[in-house]
N, C-alpha and C positions, 0 to 999 in steps of 0.2 A: 156154650153160651164164649162169646169173647170180649177180653175186655182192651178195653179204647184209653189207654195213656195221656195225656193232654198235661202239659206246662202253659201256666198263664201265673202272674206274681201274685203275692199274695194278699195284699190290697181288693184286686179283683175277683177271686174263686172268695171272699167273704162278704162283699159286696155279693157278688152271683146269688152264692148261699143264702143271705139274709131275702131279698129279692122270692129267690123260689119258695124259700122257707114262708113266704107274709104269703104264696100262694098256695100254699099247702101239698108240697112236693119238695126235693129235695135235687140237689142238683143231676145229681144222676139222671131220676128222671126227666129232665127239663130236654137234657141232651138224647132221651132218649126219642123226645116228641119234637126235638128238631130234627131230627135224624127221619123218620116217620112222614114228617113233615114237607125233608124234602125229598122223598121216595116219588112224594104223594104229585107232588107239583111237577117232577122229575126233575128237577133243580132245585135252585134258593128260595125258601120259601117268603123271601121279604128281595125287594127291587136292590143290586147292589149300584152306584153310584160314587163317581167320583167327585167330591166337596170342594167348591171350590167357594170363596171370599167370593160375596158379593159383585167389588169394584173392583177386583181382578178380574171378572167373567166380564162384564160391563166393559171393561178399559181393553179386553183379547176380541170382542166383538167389535168393539168402535177401527178397532187396526185393521180387523182385516175387513170388515169395508171401506176406511182409507183407501189399503191398498189395489185389494179386487172386486169384483164385484161376484163376492158366491155363489147369490143370495136371485139370481136369474131376473127373467125371468129369461130362460135360453129356450133357442127355435128344435134346436138340438141337442140330445149327450153329447157328441164331437164338439158342440160351442160351451156347456159345459168344462168339459176335460180341459177346456185351450184357456177356458176362463182360471182354473185352479194352477196352469200348470207357468199364468205369463208371471214377472216377476217385476 
């Protein structure tokens, strides 16, 4: 049997231990469950996203729309690429 060591801050460890204990398991069992779920799904068992504050995202989208037409419709892939390369 192999051993995996992970370093986390004390507060995270205490909070995770309390959470998993309330679910009737220890942290080692929860980690084993995560690993098995990862193998079962052949990836992470949850979506991984970049979280951007809504206001920043809205501003970035509006800025992009003002500068370039990246949303089409385009008649060809070449036209779409040309729109992305416009300055």
